N, CA, C and O atoms as a GROMACS GRO file, in nm:
protein
  292
    1MET      N    1   7.243  11.724   4.994
    1MET     CA    2   7.105  11.731   5.037
    1MET      C    3   7.083  11.856   5.121
    1MET      O    4   6.975  11.915   5.117
    2MET      N    5   7.183  11.897   5.196
    2MET     CA    6   7.169  12.014   5.280
    2MET      C    7   7.150  12.140   5.197
    2MET      O    8   7.082  12.233   5.239
    3LEU      N    9   7.211  12.143   5.078
    3LEU     CA   10   7.199  12.258   4.991
    3LEU      C   11   7.055  12.278   4.948
    3LEU      O   12   7.009  12.392   4.938
    4HIS      N   13   6.982  12.170   4.922
    4HIS     CA   14   6.843  12.179   4.882
    4HIS      C   15   6.758  12.236   4.995
    4HIS      O   16   6.666  12.314   4.971
    5LYS      N   17   6.788  12.198   5.117
    5LYS     CA   18   6.713  12.250   5.231
    5LYS      C   19   6.737  12.400   5.247
    5LYS      O   20   6.645  12.474   5.281
    6ASN      N   21   6.860  12.443   5.223
    6ASN     CA   22   6.890  12.586   5.233
    6ASN      C   23   6.812  12.665   5.129
    6ASN      O   24   6.759  12.771   5.160
    7TRP      N   25   6.804  12.615   5.007
    7TRP     CA   26   6.729  12.685   4.904
    7TRP      C   27   6.581  12.688   4.936
    7TRP      O   28   6.513  12.787   4.907
    8ALA      N   29   6.531  12.583   4.995
    8ALA     CA   30   6.390  12.579   5.034
    8ALA      C   31   6.362  12.683   5.141
    8ALA      O   32   6.258  12.749   5.138
    9LEU      N   33   6.452  12.698   5.236
    9LEU     CA   34   6.434  12.800   5.341
    9LEU      C   35   6.440  12.940   5.283
    9LEU      O   36   6.360  13.026   5.322
   10ILE      N   37   6.532  12.963   5.192
   10ILE     CA   38   6.542  13.094   5.128
   10ILE      C   39   6.412  13.125   5.054
   10ILE      O   40   6.360  13.236   5.065
   11PHE      N   41   6.361  13.029   4.981
   11PHE     CA   42   6.236  13.048   4.909
   11PHE      C   43   6.121  13.077   5.005
   11PHE      O   44   6.041  13.168   4.981
   12ALA      N   45   6.114  13.001   5.112
   12ALA     CA   46   6.002  13.014   5.205
   12ALA      C   47   6.004  13.149   5.277
   12ALA      O   48   5.900  13.212   5.293
   13PHE      N   49   6.119  13.193   5.321
   13PHE     CA   50   6.125  13.314   5.402
   13PHE      C   51   6.132  13.443   5.322
   13PHE      O   52   6.099  13.549   5.375
   14ILE      N   53   6.172  13.437   5.197
   14ILE     CA   54   6.184  13.560   5.119
   14ILE      C   55   6.074  13.574   5.014
   14ILE      O   56   6.010  13.678   5.006
   15LEU      N   57   6.052  13.471   4.936
   15LEU     CA   58   5.960  13.484   4.824
   15LEU      C   59   5.814  13.465   4.861
   15LEU      O   60   5.728  13.534   4.805
   16LEU      N   61   5.783  13.376   4.952
   16LEU     CA   62   5.643  13.350   4.986
   16LEU      C   63   5.572  13.470   5.048
   16LEU      O   64   5.456  13.493   5.015
   17PRO      N   65   5.635  13.548   5.137
   17PRO     CA   66   5.565  13.668   5.185
   17PRO      C   67   5.535  13.769   5.074
   17PRO      O   68   5.435  13.841   5.081
   18LEU      N   69   5.620  13.774   4.973
   18LEU     CA   70   5.594  13.865   4.861
   18LEU      C   71   5.471  13.822   4.784
   18LEU      O   72   5.391  13.905   4.741
   19VAL      N   73   5.456  13.693   4.766
   19VAL     CA   74   5.338  13.640   4.697
   19VAL      C   75   5.213  13.666   4.780
   19VAL      O   76   5.108  13.700   4.725
   20GLY      N   77   5.223  13.650   4.911
   20GLY     CA   78   5.110  13.675   4.999
   20GLY      C   79   5.063  13.819   4.994
   20GLY      O   80   4.943  13.846   4.996
   21ASN      N   81   5.158  13.913   4.988
   21ASN     CA   82   5.121  14.054   4.979
   21ASN      C   83   5.056  14.087   4.847
   21ASN      O   84   4.964  14.168   4.842
   22ALA      N   85   5.101  14.026   4.741
   22ALA     CA   86   5.042  14.051   4.609
   22ALA      C   87   4.897  14.005   4.605
   22ALA      O   88   4.814  14.068   4.539
   23ALA      N   89   4.866  13.897   4.674
   23ALA     CA   90   4.730  13.845   4.672
   23ALA      C   91   4.636  13.934   4.753
   23ALA      O   92   4.518  13.943   4.718
   24THR      N   93   4.684  13.999   4.858
   24THR     CA   94   4.595  14.081   4.940
   24THR      C   95   4.572  14.219   4.879
   24THR      O   96   4.472  14.284   4.910
   25GLU      N   97   4.662  14.263   4.793
   25GLU     CA   98   4.647  14.396   4.735
   25GLU      C   99   4.548  14.397   4.619
   25GLU      O  100   4.493  14.503   4.588
   26SER      N  101   4.522  14.284   4.556
   26SER     CA  102   4.429  14.280   4.445
   26SER      C  103   4.286  14.273   4.498
   26SER      O  104   4.265  14.253   4.618
   27ASP      N  105   4.189  14.289   4.409
   27ASP     CA  106   4.049  14.285   4.446
   27ASP      C  107   4.012  14.142   4.485
   27ASP      O  108   4.012  14.054   4.399
   28PRO      N  109   3.979  14.116   4.612
   28PRO     CA  110   3.954  13.978   4.655
   28PRO      C  111   3.825  13.919   4.599
   28PRO      O  112   3.810  13.797   4.598
   29ASP      N  113   3.732  14.003   4.552
   29ASP     CA  114   3.605  13.953   4.503
   29ASP      C  115   3.602  13.932   4.353
   29ASP      O  116   3.498  13.893   4.299
   30PHE      N  117   3.713  13.956   4.284
   30PHE     CA  118   3.714  13.946   4.139
   30PHE      C  119   3.681  13.805   4.092
   30PHE      O  120   3.592  13.786   4.009
   31PHE      N  121   3.752  13.707   4.144
   31PHE     CA  122   3.728  13.569   4.100
   31PHE      C  123   3.592  13.518   4.145
   31PHE      O  124   3.528  13.442   4.074
   32GLN      N  125   3.549  13.561   4.264
   32GLN     CA  126   3.419  13.517   4.312
   32GLN      C  127   3.306  13.579   4.230
   32GLN      O  128   3.207  13.513   4.201
   33SER      N  129   3.321  13.706   4.194
   33SER     CA  130   3.214  13.773   4.121
   33SER      C  131   3.203  13.722   3.978
   33SER      O  132   3.094  13.722   3.921
   34THR      N  133   3.313  13.678   3.920
   34THR     CA  134   3.308  13.628   3.783
   34THR      C  135   3.287  13.477   3.778
   34THR      O  136   3.269  13.420   3.670
   35GLY      N  137   3.288  13.410   3.894
   35GLY     CA  138   3.266  13.266   3.899
   35GLY      C  139   3.387  13.185   3.859
   35GLY      O  140   3.376  13.064   3.838
   36LYS      N  141   3.503  13.248   3.848
   36LYS     CA  142   3.623  13.176   3.805
   36LYS      C  143   3.702  13.120   3.922
   36LYS      O  144   3.806  13.057   3.902
   37ILE      N  145   3.654  13.140   4.043
   37ILE     CA  146   3.724  13.086   4.159
   37ILE      C  147   3.726  12.934   4.152
   37ILE      O  148   3.823  12.871   4.196
   38TYR      N  149   3.622  12.875   4.097
   38TYR     CA  150   3.616  12.730   4.087
   38TYR      C  151   3.717  12.677   3.986
   38TYR      O  152   3.772  12.568   4.004
   39VAL      N  153   3.742  12.753   3.882
   39VAL     CA  154   3.844  12.714   3.784
   39VAL      C  155   3.982  12.719   3.849
   39VAL      O  156   4.063  12.628   3.830
   40VAL      N  157   4.008  12.822   3.924
   40VAL     CA  158   4.137  12.836   3.992
   40VAL      C  159   4.158  12.722   4.091
   40VAL      O  160   4.265  12.662   4.095
   41VAL      N  161   4.056  12.692   4.170
   41VAL     CA  162   4.065  12.583   4.268
   41VAL      C  163   4.084  12.449   4.197
   41VAL      O  164   4.162  12.366   4.243
   42ALA      N  165   4.016  12.428   4.086
   42ALA     CA  166   4.028  12.303   4.011
   42ALA      C  167   4.169  12.287   3.955
   42ALA      O  168   4.226  12.178   3.958
   43VAL      N  169   4.225  12.394   3.903
   43VAL     CA  170   4.361  12.388   3.846
   43VAL      C  171   4.463  12.359   3.956
   43VAL      O  172   4.551  12.276   3.939
   44ILE      N  173   4.450  12.428   4.069
   44ILE     CA  174   4.544  12.407   4.180
   44ILE      C  175   4.532  12.264   4.232
   44ILE      O  176   4.633  12.199   4.260
   45ALA      N  177   4.410  12.215   4.246
   45ALA     CA  178   4.389  12.078   4.295
   45ALA      C  179   4.448  11.977   4.197
   45ALA      O  180   4.510  11.878   4.238
   46THR      N  181   4.430  12.001   4.066
   46THR     CA  182   4.484  11.911   3.965
   46THR      C  183   4.636  11.908   3.971
   46THR      O  184   4.697  11.802   3.959
   47VAL      N  185   4.698  12.024   3.989
   47VAL     CA  186   4.844  12.030   3.997
   47VAL      C  187   4.894  11.954   4.119
   47VAL      O  188   4.989  11.876   4.110
   48PHE      N  189   4.830  11.975   4.234
   48PHE     CA  190   4.873  11.905   4.355
   48PHE      C  191   4.853  11.755   4.345
   48PHE      O  192   4.939  11.679   4.390
   49VAL      N  193   4.742  11.711   4.289
   49VAL     CA  194   4.718  11.567   4.273
   49VAL      C  195   4.821  11.508   4.176
   49VAL      O  196   4.874  11.400   4.200
   50GLY      N  197   4.850  11.580   4.069
   50GLY     CA  198   4.951  11.534   3.974
   50GLY      C  199   5.088  11.522   4.038
   50GLY      O  200   5.159  11.424   4.016
   51LEU      N  201   5.126  11.621   4.117
   51LEU     CA  202   5.254  11.615   4.186
   51LEU      C  203   5.259  11.501   4.286
   51LEU      O  204   5.361  11.433   4.299
   52ALA      N  205   5.150  11.479   4.358
   52ALA     CA  206   5.146  11.370   4.456
   52ALA      C  207   5.162  11.235   4.387
   52ALA      O  208   5.236  11.149   4.436
   53ILE      N  209   5.093  11.216   4.276
   53ILE     CA  210   5.105  11.090   4.202
   53ILE      C  211   5.246  11.072   4.149
   53ILE      O  212   5.303  10.963   4.157
   54TYR      N  213   5.303  11.178   4.094
   54TYR     CA  214   5.438  11.172   4.040
   54TYR      C  215   5.539  11.136   4.150
   54TYR      O  216   5.625  11.051   4.129
   55LEU      N  217   5.528  11.201   4.266
   55LEU     CA  218   5.620  11.172   4.375
   55LEU      C  219   5.603  11.031   4.429
   55LEU      O  220   5.701  10.966   4.464
   56TYR      N  221   5.480  10.983   4.436
   56TYR     CA  222   5.455  10.846   4.482
   56TYR      C  223   5.518  10.745   4.387
   56TYR      O  224   5.584  10.650   4.431
   57ARG      N  225   5.498  10.765   4.258
   57ARG     CA  226   5.556  10.672   4.160
   57ARG      C  227   5.709  10.678   4.161
   57ARG      O  228   5.776  10.575   4.150
   58MET      N  229   5.765  10.797   4.176
   58MET     CA  230   5.910  10.813   4.180
   58MET      C  231   5.967  10.744   4.304
   58MET      O  232   6.071  10.679   4.295
   59ASP      N  233   5.901  10.757   4.417
   59ASP     CA  234   5.946  10.691   4.539
   59ASP      C  235   5.942  10.540   4.524
   59ASP      O  236   6.032  10.470   4.569
   60LYS      N  237   5.837  10.490   4.459
   60LYS     CA  238   5.824  10.347   4.436
   60LYS      C  239   5.938  10.295   4.347
   60LYS      O  240   5.996  10.190   4.374
   61ARG      N  241   5.970  10.370   4.242
   61ARG     CA  242   6.079  10.329   4.152
   61ARG      C  243   6.214  10.332   4.222
   61ARG      O  244   6.296  10.242   4.206
   62ILE      N  245   6.237  10.436   4.300
   62ILE     CA  246   6.365  10.449   4.371
   62ILE      C  247   6.380  10.336   4.472
   62ILE      O  248   6.489  10.281   4.488
   63THR      N  249   6.272  10.302   4.541
   63THR     CA  250   6.275  10.191   4.637
   63THR      C  251   6.310  10.061   4.567
   63THR      O  252   6.388   9.982   4.619
   64GLU      N  253   6.252  10.037   4.449
   64GLU     CA  254   6.283   9.916   4.374
   64GLU      C  255   6.429   9.912   4.332
   64GLU      O  256   6.493   9.807   4.340
   65ILE      N  257   6.482  10.024   4.288
   65ILE     CA  258   6.623  10.032   4.247
   65ILE      C  259   6.714  10.007   4.366
   65ILE      O  260   6.813   9.935   4.354
   66GLU      N  261   6.680  10.065   4.482
   66GLU     CA  262   6.761  10.043   4.602
   66GLU      C  263   6.761   9.896   4.642
   66GLU      O  264   6.865   9.842   4.677
   67LYS      N  265   6.646   9.832   4.638
   67LYS     CA  266   6.637   9.691   4.674
   67LYS      C  267   6.717   9.606   4.577
   67LYS      O  268   6.785   9.512   4.620
   68SER      N  269   6.711   9.636   4.448
   68SER     CA  270   6.787   9.556   4.350
   68SER      C  271   6.937   9.575   4.368
   68SER      O  272   7.014   9.482   4.347
   69ARG      N  273   6.980   9.694   4.406
   69ARG     CA  274   7.123   9.718   4.429
   69ARG      C  275   7.170   9.647   4.555
   69ARG      O  276   7.284   9.601   4.561
   70GLU      N  277   7.084   9.638   4.657
   70GLU     CA  278   7.121   9.566   4.778
   70GLU      C  279   7.134   9.417   4.751
   70GLU      O  280   7.221   9.350   4.808
   71ASN      N  281   7.049   9.364   4.665
   71ASN     CA  282   7.052   9.222   4.632
   71ASN      C  283   7.174   9.186   4.547
   71ASN      O  284   7.222   9.073   4.554
   72GLU      N  285   7.224   9.282   4.468
   72GLU     CA  286   7.339   9.256   4.382
   72GLU      C  287   7.467   9.244   4.464
   72GLU      O  288   7.556   9.167   4.429
   73SER      N  289   7.477   9.319   4.571
   73SER     CA  290   7.602   9.318   4.648
   73SER      C  291   7.601   9.219   4.762
   73SER      O  292   7.700   9.208   4.835
   0.00000   0.00000   0.00000
């Protein structure tokens, strides 16, 4: 589990600032002027909602498996 935390820290401290710089160098009004900002926001919101639902269902299944294993022993 500790290995996953290390990779998350590496990702956060090295890759995320690069993404942030790329976003500031482009024309900030492009999506707003073309009206596509709403499409971008909708896609991002859909992805986050999908991930949240997936993680909730996975947690529920894992909890059920843990409870059944405790009852077996």
